N, C-alpha and C positions, 0 to 999 in steps of 0.2 A: 664239376658235376654236382647237381643238386639232388639231395635225397630227402624224402619226407614220407611219413606215414599217412595215407589218405584217411579222412574221416569215415566212420562206418556208414554215414548217410550218403556218401558218394557212391556212384554206380558200381555194381558188382558184376564181374564176369561169371563167378560161381561162388557157392558156399560149401565148405566141407563140414560134415557132421560125423560124429561117432555114434554107432548103433550099439546098444548094450548087448554084449556077446558072451559074457563070462558068468556062468551060472554059479561058480564058486564065490564070486564077488557079490553078485546081486541077490542070490538065493531066491527067497519068495517074492522079491521085488523085481525080478528079471522081466517077467511078462508084463506087469503094469508099466515098468520103465520103457520097455520096447513100444507099448501102445502109446505112451506120451510122446516119445521121439517120433513115432510114425505120424502122429497128429501134427507135430511141428513140421515134418517134412512135407506133408500134404498141403499144409497152409502155405509154406514158402513156395511150393510149386504152383499151386492153383490161385493163390491170392497175392503172393509176394513177388511175382515176376522173376523167380530165381531158378537157376540151374543148380541142383543140389547133387553133390557127390557124397554119397553115404558109404562110409567104410565099415565093413563087417569083418568079423574074424570067425572062421569056421563054417562048416556046412550047415549046422543047425541055425546059426544066426542068419546066414544068407537065405535060407528057406523061410524063416520068420519074416524077414524084410520083404521078400518077394510076395508072400502071402498078404502082407499088410499094404503093400505099396506098388505092386507089379504093374499097375495100369497108368502110372504117371509118366508122361512123355519127356519131362525135363528132369528126370532122375537117373543118375548113374549109380548103381550098386557096385562098390569096388571092394574086392577082396584085399585084405591087408593084415597087418600084425600090429597089435597095440595092447598095452596093459589095461587101459580103461579109456573112457570116451571123452576125456577132458582135452579136446584138441586145441582150445584156446591157449592152453598152457604148454602142451607138448608139440604142437605144430609150429610152423614158421610164422613170422609176422611179415606181411607183404608191404613193400615200400614202393613208391613211385621214384624211379631213377631216371634222370634225364642228363644226357651229355650236352653241355652248353655248345660244344663246337659243331655238332651235327643235328641238334634239335631231336635227337632220338629219345622217345619216351617209352618206358616199359615198366611193368610190374615185376618185381624181383623178390623172392623169398629170402628172409634173413632168419637164420636159425641160431639156437643158443644151447649151452650146456644145460643138462637136466639132472637134478639130484633128488628127485622124488619129493618135492615140496619140503626142502630142508631136511631130507633124510627120513621123513615119516612114512612115505608110501612108495617104496621102490617096487615097481612092477615090471616084469619082463616085457620087453618090446616098446615100452614108452619112449625110450631114447632113439627109436627107429622111425617114429611117426613123421617127424619133420622131413627126413630123407625120403620117405615114401610119397609124401604129398608133393615135395619139390620135384621129384622125378616124374610123377604122374602128370604134373602140370607142365613138364618139358624144360625144367631148369636144372642147372648144376647146383650141387649141394655144398654150401660152405657153412661152417659153424663158428660163431663168435667164442672167445676164450673166457666167457663169464656165464654165470647161471642167471637165467631170467625166465619167468613164465609170463605169457601174454596177458593174462588176467590181472597182473600187477600194474598195468598201464592202461590209461584211456587217452584218446587222441582227438584233437580238434581239427586236423587237416592243415593247420598253419604252423606246425612245429611246437605246439604246447602239449604237454602230457601231465596227467594227474597220476599220483601214486601215493603210497603210504610209507612212512618211515618203518613201521612195524614189519612190513614185508621186505621192502627193497634194501633196507640197511640191516636186516636181520643177520647176525653172524653165522646162521645156519645155511646161508646162501653163499655169500662172497665175503669171507672173513676179512676184516680190515677196511672194508669199504666206508668211505665218508660220503657226504652229499656231493662234494666236488668230484670225487673219483667216479661215482655213479653217474653224475651228470656228463662227464667227459665220455664215459663208455656209451651212454645212450646217444650222445651227439655223433660219435664216430660211427655207430652201427645203424642208427635209425634216423639220423638228422634232427633229433629233438633239440630245439633251441632254448626252451624254457621248461623246467620241471616245477610243477606246483606240488609242494609237499604237504600232505595231510599226515595226521599222527596215527591213531589206532583204527583198525577195521572193526568189524562186527564181532560180538561176543561168540566164542566157540567156533570161530572160522578157522578150520584146520589149514587153510592156505596162509595163515599168518597175516590176514588182513588185505586180501586182494581188493583193489579199488573198484572193480567192476561190480561189487556188491554194495558199494558205498556212495559213489558219485560218478556221473557220466556226462560227458559233453552231449548236448542234443542239437547244438547249432554253434557257429563261431561265437565265442564270448558268452555262451549260455550253458550253465551246468545244472543238472537236476540232482538232487540229493534228498533223502528221506526226511519226513517228519513223523514223529512217533504216533502210533495208533493205539489208543487205550492206555490206561494208567499203569499197566503192568508191562509195557514195552521195555525189554531189557536193554535196548540200545538207544534210549532217548537221549542220554547225555552225549553219547558219541555223535548222534545225528546233529544235535545242536551245535556241538563244538566244530563239526565239519562245516556246517553252514556258515558259522561265524568266521572261520578262517577263510573260507572261499570268498566271502563277501569283501575281504580286504585285498584280494589278489587282482593282478592284471595278467593278460596272456602274453604270448610271444610278440604280438603286434603292439603291446603297450595299452590295450584296451581293458577297462575294468570289467570284471566278470559280473554277469547277471545270474542270480541264484533263484531256482524254482524248487519249491519243496513238494515232494510227492508222498502221499500216504504210504507208510510202511505196512507190512503184513501184521504188525504187532507181534505178540508172543506166539511163537509156533514151537510145539514140543514134539519130540519123537515118541516112539512107542514105550520108551522107558521113562518118559517125563522129563527128559533133558532138553534144554533150549538148543535149537538148531538155527543156523544162519540163513533163514529164509529172507529173500530180498526181491522187491519189485525192480531194483536197479539192474538186475541180471537180464533185462530185456534185450531182444535181438532186433537190430534195424535191418530190414530187407529192402530190396529195391522199391517195392510198392506197399509194404505194410511194416508194422512194428508189432512184435509178439511179446507179450508180457507174461512172466510166470505167475500162476495163481496158486494160492494155498488155502485161502478162505474167501468166500464170495464177496462179502461186503467191503473190506478194504481193498480187495483186488479190483472190484468194479470202480472204486474211487481212483485208484492209480491209473486204470485204463482211461478214465475220463480226463484226468489231469494230463496224461501224455498225449491224448488226442489233440488237445489245444496246442501242444508243442510241435506236433507233426501233422499240420492240417492237410498236407498233400498225400498222406499215407493213411490207410486204415489201421487203426490201433485195436488190437483184440487180445484177450487173455486166454491162455490155455493152462490146464492143470500141469503142475510140475512137482507134485508131492512125492511121487515115486522116484523121479530123477534126483530129488533133493536127498533121498536116503543115501545116495552115493556121494553126496558132498557138494553138489553144484546145481546149475540149472541151464537155461537155453544158451546164454552167452558163453558159458563155460564149455559147452560141447561143440562149439562152432568156430570156424575161422573163415572169413571172407577173402576172396581173391578179387582185388579191385580191377575195374575195367579202365584202362589207361587210354586216353585219346591223344593222338599226336597233335 
């Protein structure tokens, strides 16, 4: 049996998204965040060629989603239970599983233990998200015996994964894990044949350095990572170290990586003047488009232009994600794709 995580640019059967539903978490940012998620959903349905499954929690959230999006034909609004909307981390990771003896190909969800991002954010129902998604998609639910968030990995569709030591080897996830133990667990659960280890993630990233804010595969053998924008970019050294390390690596096929630098958002501050981990790398690849989170117009426009060159067959566009970022993430963080597996 061969197991592999399809690349995000491969065809999707559907995309799951979380809809901001908890006023006590989002407070004054709830309505703006709902509007940003709705804009993303509309883009995915109308331009992205996607079937979106939008999970809401509670009657108020369902009513808000219906008011914003009720006319979309490729949208399912699904009632569910979740702590917050970060389904990339709390949902399952879908793999392509094929049995060599009968040529049966199918997408299967693989779920993991969840401890609230290293014990920092324990939210009721987050540990139920993967079960609900798996069952809604018609699959049995099985859970691996270790802690993992989907945003800690990025995949090339050929068995290569990017990650950071800061997150994956953090003792607040799986105490005692070494690189070799982590690699064995990822091979057994997801079919990952080579892990490319980066060091630290972005400053003040409460996920402890998720790689989907730092470096992303955009094609086999091609990785995008940021280049600093402005002299005050707080992550300039991390970006340069990441690009240098990646340029010396090969993928699971033995091919050297090609590195493309994408302008970062620069320094982005919250309402208290604190640096927050805004990243254009948290883009979402849909069937027919790529959606880039925007925080400021100028560097955002440059990032869209750079990514359009990398995705010539898809429309690349930017949407505001400032309100979503107040919750700690962006478009990639709130989504999880279900691959379309062809026999």
